[in-house]
C-alpha positions in Angstrom: -83.2 88.5 -31.6 -81.1 91.6 -32.1 -77.5 91.0 -33.0 -74.9 93.7 -32.5 -71.2 94.1 -32.9 -69.2 96.2 -30.4 -66.7 98.3 -32.2 -64.6 100.6 -29.9 -67.4 100.4 -27.3 -70.0 101.5 -29.9 -72.8 99.0 -30.8 -73.7 98.5 -34.5 -76.4 96.2 -35.7 -75.4 93.1 -37.6 -77.9 93.5 -40.5 -77.9 93.5 -44.3 -80.1 95.9 -46.3 -83.1 93.6 -46.5 -83.1 93.0 -42.7 -82.7 96.7 -42.1 -85.7 97.6 -44.2 -87.8 94.8 -42.5 -86.9 96.3 -39.1 -87.7 99.8 -40.3 -91.1 98.8 -41.6 -91.8 97.1 -38.2 -90.8 100.3 -36.5 -93.1 102.4 -38.6 -96.0 100.1 -37.9 -95.3 99.7 -34.2 -97.2 102.8 -33.0 -94.2 104.0 -31.0 -91.2 106.3 -31.5 -88.0 104.8 -32.8 -84.5 106.3 -33.1 -82.3 105.1 -36.0 -78.6 106.1 -36.4 -76.1 105.4 -39.1 -72.6 104.9 -37.6 -69.6 104.9 -39.9 -65.9 104.9 -38.9 -65.9 108.7 -38.6 -68.9 108.7 -36.2 -67.4 105.9 -34.1 -64.2 107.9 -33.8 -66.2 111.0 -32.8 -67.9 108.9 -30.2 -64.6 108.2 -28.5 -64.4 111.8 -27.5 -68.2 112.6 -27.3 -69.7 110.4 -24.6 -73.2 111.8 -25.2 -73.0 110.7 -28.8 -71.8 107.3 -27.8 -74.7 106.9 -25.4 -77.2 107.9 -28.1 -75.8 105.4 -30.6 -75.8 102.6 -28.0 -79.3 103.3 -26.9 -80.7 103.7 -30.5 -83.3 101.2 -31.7 -81.3 100.5 -34.8 -77.7 101.4 -35.7 -77.1 100.8 -39.4 -73.5 99.9 -40.5 -73.1 102.9 -42.9 -69.5 102.6 -43.9 -67.0 100.2 -45.4 -64.7 100.9 -42.4 -67.4 99.5 -40.0 -67.7 96.3 -42.1 -63.9 95.8 -42.2 -63.7 96.4 -38.5 -66.4 93.8 -37.8 -64.4 91.2 -39.8 -61.3 92.0 -37.9 -63.2 91.5 -34.7 -64.5 88.1 -35.9 -68.2 89.0 -36.1 -68.6 90.0 -39.7 -71.4 92.4 -40.6 -72.7 91.1 -44.0 -72.6 94.4 -45.9 -72.5 98.1 -45.7 -76.0 99.5 -45.3 -75.8 103.1 -46.6 -78.3 105.4 -45.1 -79.2 107.2 -48.4 -79.9 103.8 -50.0 -82.2 102.8 -47.1 -84.0 106.2 -47.4 -84.6 105.7 -51.1 -86.0 102.2 -50.4 -88.3 103.8 -47.8 -89.6 106.1 -50.5 -90.5 103.1 -52.7 -92.2 101.3 -49.7 -93.9 104.6 -48.8 -95.6 104.8 -52.2 -97.1 101.4 -51.6 -98.1 101.9 -47.9 -98.9 105.6 -47.9 -96.1 106.6 -45.5 -95.7 110.3 -44.7 -92.3 112.0 -44.3 -90.8 115.1 -42.8 -87.4 116.4 -44.1 -85.5 118.5 -41.6 -82.0 119.7 -42.5 -79.8 120.9 -45.2 -79.3 124.5 -46.5 -82.3 126.6 -47.3 -84.2 125.2 -50.4 -82.3 121.9 -50.4 -85.0 120.0 -48.6 -87.6 121.5 -51.0 -85.5 120.3 -53.9 -85.2 116.9 -52.4 -89.0 116.7 -52.0 -89.4 117.7 -55.7 -87.1 115.0 -56.8 -88.8 112.3 -54.7 -92.2 113.3 -56.0 -90.9 113.2 -59.6 -89.0 109.9 -59.2 -91.3 107.9 -56.9 -94.9 109.2 -56.3 -96.8 112.0 -54.7 -95.8 111.2 -51.2 -96.9 113.4 -48.3 -93.6 115.2 -47.5 -93.2 118.3 -45.3 -89.8 120.1 -45.2 -87.8 122.6 -43.3 -84.1 123.6 -43.6 -81.6 122.8 -40.8 -80.5 126.3 -39.9 -82.6 126.7 -36.7 -82.7 129.6 -34.3 -84.4 128.9 -31.0 -87.6 130.4 -32.3 -87.5 128.5 -35.5 -86.7 125.3 -33.6 -89.9 125.7 -31.5 -91.8 126.3 -34.7 -90.4 123.2 -36.4 -91.1 121.0 -33.3 -94.8 122.2 -33.3 -95.0 121.6 -37.0 -93.8 118.1 -36.7 -96.3 117.5 -33.9 -99.1 118.8 -36.0 -98.1 117.0 -39.2 -97.4 113.7 -37.3 -95.2 112.1 -40.0 -94.4 108.4 -40.0 -90.8 109.0 -40.8 -88.7 112.0 -39.7 -85.4 112.4 -41.6 -82.9 114.7 -40.0 -79.9 115.8 -42.0 -77.9 118.2 -39.8 -74.6 116.3 -39.8 -73.0 114.3 -36.9 -73.4 114.7 -34.0 -76.0 117.5 -34.2 -78.7 115.4 -35.9 -78.3 112.5 -33.4 -78.4 114.9 -30.4 -81.4 116.7 -31.8 -83.4 113.5 -32.3 -82.4 112.2 -28.9 -83.6 115.4 -27.3 -86.9 116.0 -29.1 -88.1 112.6 -30.4 -90.2 111.9 -27.3 -92.3 115.0 -28.0 -93.7 113.4 -31.2 -96.1 110.5 -31.7 -95.4 107.3 -33.6 -92.4 108.7 -35.4 -89.3 106.8 -36.7 -86.5 109.3 -36.6 -83.4 108.7 -38.7 -80.2 110.8 -38.9 -79.3 111.0 -42.6 -76.3 113.3 -42.8 -75.9 114.8 -46.3 -78.6 112.6 -47.9 -80.8 115.6 -48.8 -78.0 117.0 -51.0 -77.8 113.7 -52.9 -81.6 113.2 -53.2 -81.9 116.8 -54.4 -79.2 116.2 -57.1 -76.8 118.8 -55.7 -74.2 116.1 -55.0 -73.6 112.8 -56.8 -72.8 109.4 -55.3 -69.8 107.5 -56.5 -70.4 105.1 -59.5 -71.5 101.6 -58.5 -68.1 100.1 -59.3 -66.5 102.5 -56.8 -69.1 101.7 -54.2 -68.5 97.9 -54.8 -64.8 98.4 -54.2 -65.4 100.4 -51.1 -64.0 103.5 -52.7 -66.9 105.9 -52.2 -64.8 107.8 -49.7 -62.3 108.6 -52.5 -65.0 109.9 -54.8 -66.4 112.1 -52.0 -62.9 113.5 -51.3 -62.5 114.3 -55.0 -65.8 116.2 -54.8 -65.0 117.8 -51.5 -61.2 118.0 -50.9 -61.8 119.4 -47.4 -63.1 115.9 -46.4 -59.5 114.6 -46.5 -59.2 115.6 -42.8 -62.1 113.4 -41.9 -61.0 110.5 -44.1 -57.6 110.6 -42.4 -59.4 109.2 -39.3 -59.8 105.8 -41.0 -56.2 104.5 -40.5 -56.4 105.5 -36.8 -59.8 103.8 -36.6 -58.4 100.5 -38.0 -55.4 100.8 -35.7 -57.7 101.1 -32.6 -59.8 98.2 -33.8 -56.7 96.0 -34.2 -55.7 97.0 -30.7 -59.2 96.0 -29.5 -58.8 92.6 -31.2 -55.4 92.1 -29.5 -56.7 93.0 -26.1 -59.4 90.4 -26.4 
């Protein structure tokens, strides 16, 4: 049975990495379309102002707890999520599983050539998976072309990296046009997979300091990180009201 935690009216699945991967493989083998989102504290705060984004998250087939803030919030609310399930880590595990089960992928998003570079890295590091790609800078004409290409290629897994909330809204709008696809919003994962950006060292990840590493890489992110204290404050207020 699905277990979820309600954080500021946003539903997040209470899963660890192994459970998330089990669920994803079930989705891929289900013969139906599935929508996967990866809410962190920043996304949940955006959802407070963007009701469409909130509805998409709450109606998604799986909402992975992609952020230390979400895990902390769940503990404050008394229904602890076991661990952070980072979207990029899940995607890399799917590449491993895909090599064993012959899954096909479609990468949509990122700046021009980034998705191609990500594909090259995956082929070099894992195996010669079937991967089709397209950048995320879509005009209306290009968007129609991409939709038709996805329909034609019929991937098992569609990774969309357009940033929040565009990727979630894009998947919610167009996923029903495809067949047997698991669509996952992956944010900036293509940059990491391509090697353009680096993740924090494991010791920083273990101490929930990956946000600090990302701010050091991209100082402009400080505005987004500044949402975290406000997020925790609102979670505490939710706890008090209950």
